[in-house]
N, C-alpha and C positions, 0 to 999 in steps of 0.2 A: 545517634545513628542519623546522620548527617546524608543525603542524595542529590547530587545536584547531575541535572538529564540535560543534554545538549545535542538542538537538531543543527545537524552542519549545514554550511552552506553551498549554494552549485557556485562551482569555477569555473565552469563551463555553461553555455549560454543552455538553458533549460527551460525558463520562462515564466515560470508555473512556482505559487507559494501560497502551501496549504496547508491549513491546520496538521501537525506532526501527529496523527493518530497513535502509532506504537507508543510514543511518548506519554497519551493521556490513558491509554490501557496498561503501561507498566504503572504510574501513580496510582492508578486504583487497584491495581492487586497489592502495590505495598503498604498503600493507607488500610487497606483491610486487613491488613497484617500485622498492622502496628506502627507502621513507621512514616509515620505525620510528619518529619523534616525535610518538605522535598522541595528543589526549586528547579523551574525550566525555564530555557532559554533557547530560542528559536531563532540562527543568527541570520538568516534572509530576513524575516521581520524587525530586528533591533537592530542589526548591522552596526553593532557595535565595533570604534575601535581594538587593534589585538591591544596596545596596550589600558584600555579600559575593558577589555575583558578579561583581562590575565587581573584587573584590579578585582573585578567582582570576583574571582575562582577564590584569589586570594581571601577577599571580605567575606566570601559566605565560608569559606572554612572545609566544603565536607571531606567525606571517609572517605565516598566510594563518587568518580565521578563518571557518568556515562553517558556516551557519544555515540547518537544515529546517524547514521549515513546509508543513500544509497551511492552506485556507481559515482552519479555527475556528483555527489560532494565529497568525494575520497580525499581529495588534496585539501579540502579545508578539514577531513577529520583528522590528518594529520601533522595540521598545523597546530590546530584545538588541541591535540593531544600534549606534542612538543611544547606550548603554551601552558598548560595545565601541569605538567610536568617541572617546566620549570618553576610555575608559584605555589603550587602547593608538593614537594618530591615524596610525600609522604600517602600523598591518595593515593586509590587504586584505578587505575584507568580502564573504562569497563570501553569496547566496542560492540556495537550491535546497529543490527538493519540487515538492507536485501547485500550491502556492500561487502560487508566482515562472512556476510556467508555464503556469498559466492567468490570471494578472494582472498579466505583463510589466512594464506600463508602469507600473502601482499601486506596484511593488519597485523602480522603475530612476529614480522621478521621487524615491522617497528619497537628498537626499544623502550618508546614514549607509553607504547601499550602493552597492558599486564595480561590482559585479558579477551578474549572474545566470544559474545555470547552468539552460537547458528543457531538461524530458523526464528522459530517463534522465542519468545523473551519473558511473557511473564511468568511461566514459574521454576525458568531457568535463573533466572535475573535476581528473582526473590530468594533463591536459594542460594546464589551466591551471596547477598548481602547476609544472610543467616550465618553463613558458613564463615566471613570476613569476622561476622560478630563475637562468633564461637572462636575464632582465634584458629582453626583447623584447617588441612590445606586441602584443597581443590581435585583429587583424585578423586575421580566418582562421579564426579558431578557431573550429568546426560547433560551435555549439549554448549560444552564448554572447552575453550582450545585456550591455552596459557603458558607459559615457558616456566621450564623445573632446570635450574642447573645451564642452563643458556639451551636448551634443546625445547621445540614447540612440540608439546604436547593436547592431541585432539582427544579428547574425552567421546566417548562414546553418544550417537546420536539422540536427541530426549525425543521419547513418542509425541507426536502433534495431541491436541488438545481437543478430545471426542465431543465434550459435552462442553460449549461455548458456553453455556448460558449458566455457568459456572461459574463465569468470569465478572467481577462488579463489570457496572458501568464504564465507561471511559471518564474519565475525571477530566470532565465540560468545564468547571468552574474555575480551572489552569489555564485554559485557552480565554485570551480576549476574542470576541469569535468579529466584534465590530473593526478591529483593525484590521482584521482580511480581507474583508469587503474592499480595499482599497489596492489589493493585488491580484496577478491573476490566477482566476482559477481553474482549474479539469473545465467544468463548462466554459464558455465562454459569455452565454447568458447571465451566467453569474457575478460578472464583473461591475462593484459597486452597491452590489446586494448583501447583505447579513446572510450565510446559509451556514450550513453546519455539514460535514460530509461523513458519514454513518458505515458501517461496514456490519452486513448482515449477514456473510457467511465467508467463512475462508477455502481454500486449496479446487482446485482443479482437477478432474481426473484425466482430459486429454493431453495428449503426449502431443503437441505441436514441440518442434525442433529450437525453435528461438523462444520460447516460456521460461519464465522463472521456474525456480520449486523452491520458492523461498517457505512457503504455506502449505505443500507437500501437495501429490496428490490425490489424494483424497477429498472428496465434498463434505464441509462438517459446518451446520448450521447453527442461527439460534433462532428459538421458535415463534414462529408467524407473531405469539402473546408477548414476548421480551422485543420483540422490533417495536410494537405498538407502543410497547411501554417504554423504552427509548423516545422515540419520536412525539409522545403527548410528554415526556420531561422538556425537550429539546423547543418546545411551541407553549405550553404554559408557564413553565419556569425562565425560561431564555428570551423567551419573544422568538424563536426561531420559525419561518414560516418557507423558508426555502431551504430544502436537503439536497444531497449529494449522494448517492449509494457507492459506494468504491468495491466493489466484492471481486475477485475475478471471475465468477461466473454465476450473476443474481438468479437465476433462471433453469439452473441444471434439476431443482426438482417443481416442477409446474405447479402443481397441485400447494407447496409452500406458497410460492411466488403469488398465487391469486389468490390465497388466505391471508398474507401480506394487504395486498391491496384492498380486498374486501374489508378488514380491518383498520385501513386508513380513512375508508368510505363512510365506514358505521359509524366511525368515531367521530366525523364531521370535522376533522383537525383541516383541511381548507390550506394542504400544503401545494406549493408547488415543489416538483422532484425530478432530479436528473437525473440520467443513468450516463454517465459519464465511462463507465467500462465494465469489461463482464459481461455482455451479454451477447449471445448465442441466438443470431438471427433465426437459422432453420430449424431452432426446435420453437419458436412461439409459434402459439398458435390464436384464434383471432378470439378467443372468449378473452384469455390473458392482455389480449392488445386492446379491449374494448375495458376491461376491468383498468388498464393504465390509464386508459384518459377520462376514463371518473375519478382516479384518484388523486389526477392532477398531474402525470407524465407529461412534460412538455419538451423534453430532448432526450435523447437516446442515440448510443453508438454502436454500431455494429461494425464485426471485424472481418473484412473477407481476406484478405491479404495480397489473394494473385487469383484470377480466372485461368492460370493454365492448370490444367485438371493433373497431368504429371507432376508439375511443383507443388500441387494443395497433395499431391500423394506423397513427395517426399517432404516435405515441414510436416506432416503426420496434421494436417489442418482437416479435410477432406469433408469442407463443410459443401452443402446441397448448392451450388451455385440459382437453379433456376427455382427454388423454394425461397432463395433468400432475394432475389427480385423479388417476387409474388409477396413476402413480408415487408420487404422496406415500403413497396405499393400501398398494404395497407396503414403503416402506420402513418404516414405520410394524409392517408387519406382519414386518418383518426385525430388529425392535428397535431401531429407530432414530429417537433424536428426529429432527423434523420439525420447525424454523419456518419460517415463512412472511414476506416481504417481498410488503410492497402502499405505495403511493404514495395520495395524497389529494389535491388539489388541481391536476391537472392541468390546461395551457389548457386554456379550451373543455370541461373535465368538467362535466356535469347531474349535477340530482336523477337521472336514469334512471340513468344512468352510475354513478353512486353505488351508487347502490341493486342495480346487478349486481352488482358487486364485493364488498358485503354479505352477498349470498346465496350470491355464488360460496366467501364465504371460510367464511360458515355449513356450507357442505356439504361443504368441504376437510377430508381426515382428517387432519388437522398436530394438534399439542399447542400451538405458541404462533404470536402473528404478533407481528412489527412493521409500524405504519403511521408511514411519514415523510409529511411534508407537502413540498412539489413545492419544489425551490428551481432555480432555472439558475445552476448553477457557472460561472465565465469558461470558456472552451475546449470548451464543449459547444453540440449544436445548438441545441438549447432554449433558452439565454443569450441567442442570437441571436434568436429567435423573440417574446423578453417585450421589452413597451413598458421 
């Protein structure tokens, strides 16, 4: 069974090209199950012309083609599906990732896409491969959408993986980490540096109306031991000294976060760590901040979104603004570069709300900020409220 995994390209300005972690997790899960003929193509990295990509697909002759996409890559996903169907009409073409999860109907209305994997892919995609190999129907395959007699069938959702340590380590050898150093990373200080982005946990129990539900609303985590094992592998086997942690909420379990930082310190790994996402500032404490500094944390992002108490309640963020200011001050005092996330244009935002946010931002002891404009992505509560 030959499998081709493709990371779609950004067809709108997005600005960042990072290692496709989802595909590395898929590759390792497939190989653990005995499927070793796997190829990964990251379009933003390799940038092949469509004709050349068609030749690659036809030349490899995969039985199954998986295309991973976020919404900024949706146009590319559909183009690649059409190209793949033209090059290999007999191959099964499967879409997966954030966009097919949030916009399943959009994906399944494309005649070039045969099935869509919703939410986490490791178990669903592996079961799909086994089902195809046995020549069995897709009925009952949890987490999968497909067409039957022209109608879209959405099988029941699959339960999220609770024991993340049961998953094999991402297939790091399938990613040329040296090449990614030439592209824009999530953390600006990593530009031109060799780095790896790791995921130590999945899911977030908070209910922010603008946030995705791809990984569910239950926090699930790798053990500190498993995280340290992966970091040791990256440092000792692949020579990686810069680590970006890409969790939804790294510090939800403070004791676990502290254990990870202590493990890094005790192992003497000498890493530079960048938390580009998923840290809730008002749940940080001085002990964890001190451990972060000692472990090598250089960059951390805090998400405020708005300083309007009314909008904080409406978007269900409910962040403690005063504690966040104090934590930001402590982070900078510990030599950690702090970036703040803010959202303008939230539904119902007034000039007064906007002014409160601007004044708060001006008073916040951080180094930089990133202001985003509100978008209600499919699958979010916010999207359901928009006209």
